[in-house]
C-alpha positions in Angstrom: 17.0 80.1 27.7 16.8 76.2 25.7 17.9 74.9 23.2 15.7 72.7 20.9 16.5 69.2 20.4 17.6 68.1 16.3 15.1 65.3 15.6 17.4 63.3 13.9 19.1 63.6 17.8 15.9 62.6 19.4 15.9 59.9 16.8 18.7 58.5 17.7 18.3 58.6 20.8 14.7 57.0 21.4 15.0 53.5 19.1 17.7 52.7 21.0 15.5 52.3 25.0 12.9 50.9 22.2 15.3 48.2 21.3 16.5 47.8 24.5 12.9 47.1 25.9 12.5 43.8 23.5 16.0 42.4 24.5 15.0 42.2 27.4 11.6 41.0 27.1 13.5 38.4 24.9 16.0 37.7 27.6 13.5 37.1 29.6 11.2 34.9 27.8 15.0 32.6 26.9 15.8 32.6 30.4 15.9 28.6 30.8 16.9 28.1 27.5 20.6 29.9 27.9 22.7 31.2 31.0 23.2 35.1 31.1 26.2 35.1 30.5 26.2 32.2 27.2 23.4 34.6 25.7 25.3 37.4 26.1 29.1 36.0 24.3 26.3 34.5 21.9 24.2 37.9 21.5 27.8 39.6 20.8 29.6 36.6 19.1 26.5 37.7 15.9 27.1 41.3 17.1 30.7 41.1 15.3 30.3 38.7 12.0 27.7 41.6 11.3 29.9 44.8 11.7 33.1 43.0 10.2 31.9 43.2 6.7 30.8 46.5 7.7 34.1 47.9 9.5 36.6 46.1 7.3 36.8 49.0 4.8 37.6 51.9 8.0 39.6 48.9 9.5 42.0 48.5 6.6 42.4 52.3 6.7 46.5 53.2 7.4 47.2 53.1 11.3 43.6 52.1 12.4 44.4 48.5 13.9 47.9 49.7 14.5 46.0 52.7 16.3 43.3 50.3 18.1 46.2 48.4 19.7 48.3 51.0 21.2 44.7 52.4 22.7 44.2 48.9 23.8 43.4 49.6 28.0 41.0 52.3 26.2 39.1 49.8 24.3 39.4 46.9 26.7 37.5 49.0 29.1 35.1 49.8 26.9 34.7 45.9 26.2 34.6 45.2 29.8 31.7 48.1 30.9 29.2 48.4 27.8 29.8 44.7 26.1 31.2 42.5 28.6 29.4 43.8 32.0 25.8 45.7 31.3 24.0 42.9 29.6 25.4 40.0 31.6 24.6 42.1 35.0 21.0 42.0 33.7 20.4 39.2 32.3 22.0 37.9 35.4 19.7 40.1 37.4 16.0 39.3 35.8 17.5 35.4 36.8 17.5 36.6 40.5 15.4 39.6 41.0 11.7 40.3 39.2 11.4 42.1 36.3 10.1 45.2 38.0 12.8 45.2 40.4 15.5 45.2 37.8 13.8 48.3 36.0 13.5 50.4 39.5 16.9 49.8 40.0 18.1 50.9 36.6 16.5 54.2 36.6 18.8 55.1 38.4 20.4 56.1 35.5 20.1 59.1 35.4 21.6 59.5 38.5 24.5 58.3 39.0 25.5 59.7 35.4 25.0 62.7 37.2 27.4 61.6 39.9 29.8 59.8 37.3 29.8 63.1 35.4 30.5 65.1 38.4 33.3 63.7 40.6 35.0 61.9 37.5 35.0 64.5 34.6 34.4 67.7 36.6 30.9 68.4 34.9 28.7 70.3 36.9 25.3 69.4 37.7 22.6 71.5 36.9 19.1 72.7 38.9 16.8 71.4 35.7 19.2 68.7 35.2 17.9 67.9 38.7 14.4 68.5 37.8 14.4 66.8 34.8 15.4 63.5 36.6 13.0 63.8 39.4 10.3 64.3 36.6 11.7 60.9 34.8 12.2 58.7 37.3 8.7 59.8 38.7 7.3 58.5 35.0 8.9 55.5 35.7 7.5 55.1 39.3 3.9 55.3 37.8 4.7 52.3 35.1 6.2 49.9 37.7 3.5 50.2 40.6 1.0 50.4 37.4 -0.5 53.3 38.8 -0.6 52.1 42.1 1.9 54.4 44.6 1.0 51.4 47.2 2.4 49.1 45.6 5.9 50.2 46.1 5.7 49.3 49.1 5.8 46.1 48.9 9.0 46.1 47.1 12.5 44.1 48.3 16.1 44.2 47.0 17.6 40.7 46.5 21.1 39.6 44.8 19.4 40.9 41.1 18.9 44.3 42.6 22.6 44.6 42.7 23.6 43.2 40.0 21.3 45.4 37.7 23.1 48.3 40.4 26.4 47.2 39.2 25.0 47.8 35.5 24.1 50.7 35.6 26.7 52.5 37.2 29.0 50.3 33.6 26.8 52.1 31.9 27.3 55.5 32.8 31.2 54.9 33.3 30.7 54.0 29.5 29.0 56.5 28.4 31.1 59.5 29.1 33.9 57.3 27.9 32.0 57.4 24.9 33.1 61.5 24.8 36.6 61.1 25.0 38.1 61.6 21.8 40.9 59.0 22.2 40.8 57.2 19.6 42.6 56.3 16.0 41.0 58.8 13.9 39.9 56.6 11.1 37.8 54.4 13.2 36.0 57.3 15.3 35.0 58.4 12.0 33.4 55.1 11.3 30.4 54.0 13.7 30.9 49.8 12.7 34.3 50.5 12.7 34.3 51.9 15.6 31.8 49.4 17.6 33.2 46.3 15.8 36.5 47.0 18.2 34.8 47.4 21.4 33.1 44.2 20.4 36.2 42.1 19.7 37.7 43.7 23.5 34.3 43.0 24.8 34.1 39.1 23.3 37.5 38.5 25.1 35.2 39.4 29.1 32.3 37.9 27.9 34.1 34.7 27.1 35.9 34.8 30.6 32.5 35.6 31.4 31.2 32.2 30.2 34.1 30.2 30.9 33.9 30.9 34.6 29.9 30.1 33.6 30.2 26.9 32.4 33.0 25.9 35.4 30.4 26.1 38.0 27.7 23.9 36.4 25.5 25.7 34.8 22.6 24.0 32.8 23.3 23.3 28.9 22.0 25.6 25.8 18.4 24.3 24.9 19.0 24.5 21.7 15.5 25.5 19.2 14.2 27.5 17.0 12.3 29.7 18.5 16.5 30.4 20.6 17.9 30.8 17.3 15.8 33.4 16.3 15.7 35.0 20.0 19.6 35.1 19.3 19.5 36.6 16.0 17.0 39.4 17.2 18.6 40.9 20.6 22.6 40.0 18.8 21.4 42.4 15.8 18.8 44.9 17.1 19.4 45.7 20.7 23.4 44.8 19.2 24.4 46.3 16.7 21.8 49.0 15.6 20.9 50.4 19.6 24.3 50.6 20.7 25.6 52.2 16.6 22.5 55.1 17.2 23.6 55.7 21.3 26.4 56.3 20.3 26.1 59.0 17.7 23.1 60.6 19.8 25.4 60.6 22.5 28.2 62.8 20.6 25.5 64.9 20.0 23.9 65.1 23.1 25.9 64.5 25.4 25.0 61.1 28.0 23.3 63.1 30.5 20.9 63.9 28.4 21.0 60.4 27.4 20.5 59.6 30.4 16.7 60.5 30.7 16.1 58.9 27.1 17.2 55.7 28.8 14.3 56.8 31.0 11.9 55.7 28.1 13.2 51.8 28.2 10.3 50.4 31.3 7.8 52.5 29.2 8.3 50.3 25.9 9.1 47.2 28.3 5.1 47.7 29.2 3.8 48.4 26.1 5.8 45.6 24.4 4.6 43.1 27.4 0.8 44.7 26.1 1.8 43.7 22.3 3.2 40.0 22.7 2.2 38.9 26.3 -1.6 39.6 26.7 -1.4 42.6 29.0 -3.7 45.2 27.7 -2.5 49.1 28.2 -3.8 51.2 30.2 -4.2 54.8 31.6 -1.1 55.4 33.6 1.3 54.0 30.2 -0.1 57.7 29.0 1.0 59.4 32.2 4.3 58.0 32.9 5.5 58.9 28.8 4.4 62.2 29.9 6.4 62.5 33.2 9.6 61.3 31.1 8.9 62.8 28.2 8.9 66.2 30.6 11.7 65.5 32.0 14.3 65.0 28.8 12.2 68.5 27.5 13.6 70.2 30.8 17.2 68.1 31.3 17.7 69.0 27.5 18.2 73.3 28.3 21.8 74.5 27.6 
């Protein structure tokens, strides 16, 4: 028998893809103003400034920081996979690949999520998960080819597509690691503290990646009011709010289900592009939405 999703779980897993779609649009708009690794570093530095006041009461709890230090390899990996790698690779991919190819490669998240769960965590893949993956990816393809399947025949993989493959693999491991209850209870019980610790470790990786970028002679940051507004958005919405809701949603519905909600991201990106870049919506958006939602419903069976 199937198990109905709670409306609150649907909200928790739907809002992050919307915010991440906005992150992709903003990242594309400011790609000439700020290098990709530097953009990721600035984004998470802003996020940490927002998180610290919210997280401080839990961080002050007896044993909280001591527990984080004792489990530093785990937080170092969470910071690498979810903070240091995923968005850095996405921003980097957008410089060398087309948005169409980047989004197409990212639609492979359900496949990687199932493979990681099966190989590293011993979680069996159910037939309805495969069916749900097929439906959701079909919906993503409808958006990417704009209703014309012949457009898929002209796709060519470049370096950016390979960066995005690495990003999706990193995100799959990050999502599965969120389910492992190996954290200090005071941190796990407080979303802001749990995320702040991840961001703190992630900034170590982001700073190292940015240092390599600067050493290679990248162009300087072109500061402006527009860039400042963009940084505030990506540092608060897609970072703090989206990661908090995503973590809560993953703990409720599991990473396998979350992977299918991730496929709403390219659909939301298409709608946001219609709103902010002047591209009118089309009938295929409705078709794609129906396919992606059908995939979510099918994959949510227990």
